[in-house]
N, CA, C and O of each residue as an XYZ file, in Angstrom:
480
protein
N     -15.469     12.161     14.003
C     -15.003     10.769     12.786
C     -15.884     11.023     12.484
O     -16.875     11.065     13.213
N     -15.839     11.467     10.497
C     -16.225     11.330      9.404
C     -17.679     10.121      9.190
O     -17.838      9.230      8.355
N     -18.220     10.405      9.895
C     -18.991      8.796      9.232
C     -20.115      8.991      7.483
O     -20.839      8.132      6.979
N     -19.837     10.405      6.985
C     -20.197     10.899      5.602
C     -19.709     10.604      4.631
O     -18.556     10.391      5.006
N     -19.731     10.409      3.517
C     -18.629     11.118      2.363
C     -19.258     11.565      0.796
O     -19.507     10.859     -0.181
N     -19.428     13.395      1.064
C     -20.237     13.539     -0.564
C     -19.286     13.023     -1.802
O     -18.254     13.693     -1.806
N     -19.298     12.463     -2.404
C     -18.931     12.056     -3.788
C     -19.078     13.733     -5.003
O     -20.111     14.127     -5.543
N     -18.627     13.938     -5.033
C     -18.731     15.383     -5.923
C     -18.138     14.664     -7.432
O     -19.083     14.961     -8.162
N     -17.608     14.256     -7.914
C     -16.533     14.037     -9.078
C     -16.327     12.311     -8.952
O     -16.126     11.662     -7.925
N     -16.416     11.958     -9.976
C     -15.673     10.556    -10.392
C     -15.229     10.299    -11.548
O     -16.077     10.577    -12.396
N     -14.038      9.788    -12.090
C     -13.905      8.972    -13.903
C     -13.122      7.425    -13.341
O     -12.224      7.203    -12.529
N     -14.192      6.306    -14.459
C     -13.253      5.736    -14.615
C     -13.691      4.608    -13.548
O     -13.234      3.478    -13.724
N     -14.707      4.886    -12.251
C     -14.820      4.019    -11.204
C     -14.732      4.394    -10.240
O     -15.321      4.141     -9.189
N     -13.121      5.785    -10.799
C     -12.530      6.494     -9.148
C     -13.206      7.511     -8.645
O     -14.285      8.026     -8.935
N     -11.886      7.850     -7.334
C     -12.676      8.506     -6.719
C     -12.079     10.186     -7.148
O     -11.268     10.754     -6.416
N     -12.597     10.808     -8.370
C     -12.283     11.808     -8.173
C     -12.034     13.790     -7.112
O     -11.170     14.667     -7.106
N     -13.054     13.618     -6.591
C     -13.511     14.634     -5.651
C     -14.515     14.557     -4.612
O     -15.730     14.535     -4.417
N     -13.379     14.526     -4.041
C     -15.141     14.253     -2.444
C     -14.490     15.132     -1.072
O     -13.352     15.598     -1.126
N     -15.245     15.264     -0.025
C     -15.376     15.726      0.515
C     -16.039     15.402      1.998
O     -17.141     15.948      2.060
N     -15.732     14.727      3.139
C     -16.160     13.668      4.817
C     -16.949     15.131      5.115
O     -16.859     16.352      4.988
N     -17.806     14.013      5.622
C     -18.865     15.329      7.289
C     -18.970     14.211      8.017
O     -18.408     13.133      7.822
N     -19.862     14.578      9.030
C     -20.337     14.080      9.770
C     -21.047     13.955     10.503
O     -21.078     13.600     11.681
N     -22.164     14.489      9.258
C     -23.698     14.625      8.986
C     -24.038     14.176      7.779
O     -23.425     14.617      6.806
N     -25.150     13.149      7.595
C     -25.789     12.884      6.857
C     -26.645     14.726      5.824
O     -26.765     15.314      4.748
N     -26.881     14.741      6.928
C     -27.211     16.482      6.580
C     -26.677     17.479      6.090
O     -27.329     18.257      5.394
N     -25.501     17.641      6.331
C     -24.354     18.669      6.498
C     -23.601     17.672      4.625
O     -23.290     18.247      3.582
N     -23.555     16.047      4.934
C     -23.566     16.293      3.381
C     -24.214     15.894      1.816
O     -24.141     15.338      0.720
N     -24.644     16.416      2.443
C     -27.093     16.364      1.304
C     -26.310     17.334      1.421
O     -25.216     17.109      0.903
N     -26.422     18.384      1.915
C     -26.645     20.461      2.059
C     -25.763     20.169      0.591
O     -26.206     20.212     -0.556
N     -24.457     19.879      1.017
C     -22.937     19.934     -0.222
C     -22.982     19.765     -1.624
O     -22.466     20.308     -2.602
N     -24.288     18.216     -1.261
C     -24.304     17.685     -2.334
C     -25.434     18.466     -3.467
O     -25.532     18.095     -4.636
N     -26.218     19.568     -2.887
C     -27.052     20.281     -2.550
C     -26.405     21.332     -3.754
O     -26.541     21.430     -4.974
N     -25.735     21.953     -2.852
C     -24.813     22.957     -3.581
C     -23.702     22.704     -5.105
O     -23.605     23.390     -6.122
N     -22.946     21.347     -4.664
C     -21.567     21.057     -5.158
C     -22.064     20.233     -6.502
O     -21.390     20.228     -7.532
N     -23.682     19.341     -6.332
C     -23.284     18.266     -7.482
C     -22.587     16.451     -6.274
O     -21.749     16.088     -5.448
N     -23.821     15.965     -7.142
C     -22.757     14.302     -6.437
C     -23.472     13.819     -6.295
O     -24.524     14.144     -6.846
N     -23.391     12.340     -5.185
C     -24.743     12.174     -4.256
C     -23.367     11.773     -3.037
O     -22.138     11.766     -3.096
N     -24.764     11.366     -1.613
C     -23.790     11.117     -0.361
C     -23.645      9.467     -0.384
O     -24.366      8.693     -1.014
N     -22.472      9.117      0.507
C     -23.180      7.539      0.942
C     -21.790      8.021      2.355
O     -20.829      8.728      2.655
N     -22.829      6.835      2.795
C     -21.493      6.232      4.020
C     -19.751      6.602      3.411
O     -19.476      6.797      2.227
N     -18.737      6.627      4.584
C     -18.037      5.983      4.168
C     -17.772      4.731      5.270
O     -18.219      4.320      6.341
N     -16.392      4.301      3.938
C     -16.162      2.982      3.840
C     -15.147      2.858      5.122
O     -15.093      3.921      5.741
N     -14.771      2.377      5.374
C     -13.753      1.655      6.773
C     -12.305      2.283      5.965
O     -11.819      3.333      6.386
N     -11.800      1.701      5.022
C     -10.820      2.036      4.092
C     -10.019      4.045      4.523
O     -10.121      5.232      4.830
N      -9.481      3.158      4.250
C      -8.711      5.470      3.765
C      -8.187      5.750      2.864
O      -8.060      6.885      2.404
N      -7.331      3.611      1.972
C      -7.204      3.589      1.252
C      -7.947      4.123     -0.294
O      -8.769      3.260     -0.602
N      -7.924      5.119     -1.223
C      -9.030      5.734     -2.045
C      -8.986      4.730     -2.975
O      -9.956      4.062     -3.335
N      -7.344      4.578     -3.539
C      -6.835      3.675     -4.383
C      -8.120      2.759     -4.338
O      -8.362      2.087     -5.340
N      -9.072      2.676     -3.103
C      -9.654      0.650     -3.832
C     -11.322      1.457     -3.541
O     -12.400      0.872     -3.439
N     -11.111      2.660     -3.476
C     -12.799      2.835     -3.503
C     -12.964      2.411     -5.002
O     -12.210      2.143     -5.938
N     -14.365      2.482     -4.768
C     -15.297      1.824     -6.460
C     -16.609      2.248     -6.544
O     -17.651      1.688     -6.205
N     -16.402      3.293     -7.036
C     -17.254      4.020     -7.960
C     -18.483      3.072     -8.933
O     -18.452      2.452     -9.996
N     -18.971      3.217     -8.442
C     -20.664      3.916     -9.659
C     -21.819      4.975     -9.812
O     -23.034      5.019     -9.621
N     -20.945      5.696    -10.197
C     -22.372      7.531     -9.976
C     -23.808      7.124    -10.730
O     -24.893      7.689    -10.595
N     -23.394      5.655    -11.796
C     -24.949      5.610    -12.251
C     -26.142      4.593    -10.734
O     -27.331      4.472    -10.438
N     -25.018      4.204    -10.328
C     -25.812      3.921     -8.851
C     -25.791      4.167     -7.865
O     -26.462      3.425     -7.147
N     -24.958      5.451     -7.099
C     -24.631      6.036     -6.878
C     -24.026      4.952     -5.427
O     -24.445      5.187     -4.293
N     -23.445      4.286     -5.581
C     -22.109      3.751     -5.023
C     -21.172      3.880     -4.520
O     -20.312      4.262     -5.312
N     -20.668      3.710     -3.107
C     -19.141      3.370     -3.296
C     -18.959      1.999     -2.348
O     -19.662      1.559     -1.438
N     -17.496      1.428     -3.056
C     -17.620      0.630     -2.685
C     -16.330      0.049     -2.673
O     -15.948      0.112     -3.841
N     -15.163     -0.660     -1.752
C     -14.183     -0.729     -1.439
C     -13.851     -2.831     -1.552
O     -14.231     -3.939     -1.174
N     -12.459     -1.752     -2.727
C     -12.395     -2.732     -3.736
C     -11.003     -3.622     -2.503
O      -9.812     -3.313     -2.458
N     -11.786     -4.845     -1.570
C     -10.541     -5.615     -0.943
C     -10.002     -6.689     -1.326
O      -9.304     -7.058     -0.382
N      -9.892     -7.620     -2.408
C      -9.669     -8.303     -3.241
C      -8.220     -7.045     -4.296
O      -7.248     -6.801     -3.582
N      -8.194     -6.808     -4.825
C      -7.568     -5.461     -5.455
C      -6.307     -5.103     -4.601
O      -5.132     -4.950     -4.936
N      -7.136     -4.993     -2.996
C      -6.093     -4.294     -2.038
C      -4.837     -5.255     -1.338
O      -3.645     -5.127     -1.058
N      -6.346     -6.715     -1.212
C      -5.392     -7.687     -0.795
C      -4.082     -7.657     -1.797
O      -3.010     -7.084     -1.607
N      -4.480     -8.407     -2.857
C      -3.445     -8.505     -3.530
C      -2.553     -7.344     -4.220
O      -1.791     -7.629     -5.144
N      -2.647     -6.381     -3.864
C      -1.647     -5.677     -4.251
C      -0.799     -5.213     -3.138
O       0.173     -4.464     -3.228
N      -1.306     -5.770     -2.041
C      -0.383     -5.863     -0.217
C       0.936     -7.241     -0.234
O       2.063     -7.500      0.187
N      -0.303     -7.860     -1.127
C       0.965     -9.318     -0.669
C       1.809     -9.425     -2.137
O       2.725    -10.210     -2.384
N       1.403     -8.710     -2.764
C       2.204     -8.315     -4.639
C       3.755     -7.364     -3.380
O       4.907     -7.790     -3.296
N       3.336     -6.416     -2.812
C       4.629     -5.548     -2.169
C       5.247     -6.131     -0.261
O       6.225     -6.029      0.479
N       4.117     -6.623     -0.288
C       5.422     -7.827      0.333
C       5.963     -9.240      0.380
O       6.293    -10.038      1.258
N       5.896     -9.198     -1.304
C       6.618    -10.485     -2.109
C       7.929    -10.044     -2.246
O       8.916    -10.741     -2.010
N       7.941     -9.152     -2.539
C       9.532     -8.501     -2.929
C      10.090     -7.536     -2.146
O      11.266     -7.217     -2.324
N       9.055     -6.745     -0.842
C      10.359     -6.396      0.371
C      11.454     -6.858      0.994
O      12.431     -6.173      1.297
N      11.300     -8.091      1.208
C      12.185     -9.388      2.019
C      13.907     -8.321      1.179
O      14.926     -8.284      1.868
N      13.901     -7.773      0.077
C      15.182     -7.298     -0.966
C      15.149     -6.716     -0.360
O      15.327     -7.027      0.818
N      14.912     -5.542     -0.728
C      15.622     -4.011      0.400
C      16.384     -3.940      1.314
O      17.505     -3.437      1.402
N      15.362     -4.788      2.461
C      16.075     -4.967      3.834
C      17.145     -6.055      3.583
O      17.973     -5.605      4.376
N      17.598     -6.886      3.194
C      18.520     -7.765      2.674
C      19.653     -6.541      2.206
O      20.747     -6.650      2.760
N      19.527     -5.608      1.423
C      19.974     -5.233      0.399
C      20.850     -4.503      1.509
O      22.014     -4.779      1.799
N      19.844     -3.261      2.212
C      20.509     -2.950      3.450
C      21.227     -3.031      4.920
O      21.686     -2.167      5.667
N      21.100     -4.708      5.013
C      22.204     -5.832      5.736
C      23.147     -5.749      5.208
O      24.179     -5.184      5.570
N      22.881     -6.406      4.099
C      24.629     -7.853      3.196
C      25.664     -6.122      3.690
O      25.129     -5.019      3.580
N      26.813     -6.267      4.087
C      27.588     -5.812      4.390
C      28.238     -5.979      2.398
O      28.206     -6.954      1.647
N      28.867     -4.227      2.120
C      29.582     -3.718      1.045
C      30.225     -4.793      0.352
O      31.338     -5.273      0.569
N      28.896     -5.277     -0.994
C      29.832     -6.005     -1.911
C      31.479     -5.869     -2.709
O      31.824     -6.734     -3.514
N      32.517     -4.531     -2.317
C      33.773     -4.838     -1.458
C      34.136     -5.786     -0.781
O      34.765     -6.831     -0.944
N      33.627     -5.244      0.027
C      34.529     -6.075      1.740
C      33.536     -8.016      1.511
O      33.843     -8.864      2.349
N      32.548     -8.391      0.460
C      32.757     -9.272     -0.337
C      33.227    -10.280     -1.395
O      33.422    -11.474     -1.624
N      33.279     -9.149     -1.846
C      33.724    -10.095     -2.896
C      36.381     -9.879     -2.238
O      37.267    -10.666     -2.571
N      36.525     -8.667     -1.430
C      37.476     -8.964     -1.225
C      38.029    -11.019     -0.204
O      38.880    -11.907     -0.144
N      36.346    -10.421      0.450
C      36.619    -11.753      1.678
C      37.257    -13.219     -0.140
O      38.245    -13.927     -0.337
N      36.480    -13.041     -0.620
C      36.333    -14.471     -2.116
C      37.352    -14.190     -2.424
O      37.677    -15.118     -3.165
N      38.822    -12.951     -2.341
C      39.427    -12.828     -2.728
C      40.834    -14.153     -2.533
O      41.515    -14.852     -3.284
N      40.649    -13.845     -0.634
C      41.062    -14.039      0.472
C      41.307    -14.878      0.599
O      42.385    -15.473      0.578
N      39.456    -15.359      0.918
C      39.469    -16.464      0.914
C      39.276    -17.995      1.886
O      38.191    -17.671      2.369
N      39.440    -18.839      2.258
C      40.178    -19.410      3.543
C      39.218    -19.112      5.318
O      38.064    -19.482      5.531
N      39.832    -18.611      6.007
C      38.422    -18.807      7.118
C      37.497    -17.157      6.663
O      36.343    -16.729      6.684
N      39.092    -16.608      6.223
C      37.708    -15.087      5.061
C      36.787    -14.813      4.976
O      35.905    -14.039      5.348
N      37.175    -15.965      4.092
C      36.379    -16.382      3.000
C      34.026    -16.641      4.230
O      32.894    -16.176      4.365
N      35.372    -18.127      4.793
C      34.174    -18.439      5.583
C      33.147    -17.902      6.500
O      31.981    -18.257      6.671
N      34.203    -16.485      7.330
C      33.365    -15.391      7.577
C      32.338    -14.735      7.015
O      31.483    -14.003      7.513
N      32.539    -15.108      5.858
C      31.808    -13.870      5.107
C      30.573    -14.814      4.965
O      29.653    -14.697      5.774
N      30.525    -15.578      4.149
C      29.506    -16.286      4.066
C      28.680    -17.052      4.933
O      27.761    -17.759      4.519
N      29.237    -16.821      7.072
C      28.271    -17.085      7.138
C      27.194    -15.846      8.047
O      26.077    -15.844      8.564
N      28.686    -14.578      7.778
C      27.613    -13.297      7.718
C      25.869    -13.037      6.387
O      24.820    -12.410      6.531
N      26.473    -13.974      5.146
C      25.902    -13.874      4.042
C      24.582    -14.864      4.821
O      23.451    -14.499      5.142
N      24.978    -15.687      4.907
C      23.458    -16.938      5.036
C      22.415    -16.422      6.254
O      21.256    -16.770      6.480
N      23.432    -15.286      7.071
C      22.361    -14.435      8.798
C      21.311    -13.763      7.860
O      20.085    -13.854      7.797
N      22.058    -13.194      7.292
C      21.024    -12.305      6.046
C      19.808    -12.808      5.426
O      18.662    -12.415      5.207
N      20.334    -13.562      5.287
C      19.300    -14.400      4.537
C      18.364    -16.070      5.490
O      17.870    -17.071      4.969
N      18.451    -15.772      6.614
C      18.232    -16.594      7.573
C      16.651    -15.773      8.392
O      15.570    -16.258      8.724
N      17.300    -14.144      8.485
C      16.995    -13.278      9.346
C      15.892    -12.606      8.582
O      15.112    -11.753      9.005
N      15.985    -13.346      6.912
C      15.519    -12.052      5.864
C      14.863    -13.382      4.326
O      15.292    -13.839      3.266
N      13.900    -13.447      5.007
C      13.647    -15.081      4.181
C      12.541    -14.463      2.920
O      11.588    -13.684      2.899
N      13.448    -15.491      1.704
C      11.959    -15.088      0.886
C      10.290    -15.060      1.112
O      10.136    -15.821      2.068
N       8.643    -14.445      0.614
C       7.831    -15.262      1.415
C       7.895    -15.987      0.878
O       7.313    -17.029      1.177
């Protein structure tokens, strides 16, 4: 398990180059050769949410933004699941054209897809 990382370069608060290390001494040796600074490795592997302050030589994890992005993804994820579960649109139109029991059966199928995959 790698516990330390050497931040070799960053830009705009984002990590652009880093290396994992099991020991602080290994990370320090790397920094001596390649530059940068050593920090404890964040618990999350989601590098997109690592925020670097090169002046203070710190690395933080932006949990708030990660949670917000996860919520935004979850808010629309049901759409893809529904899209795959719905009967073919041609079959739906055919049922509407025929009407009666065929249309009622199609409505049951479509309603089940919606109830099985509700909007958040």
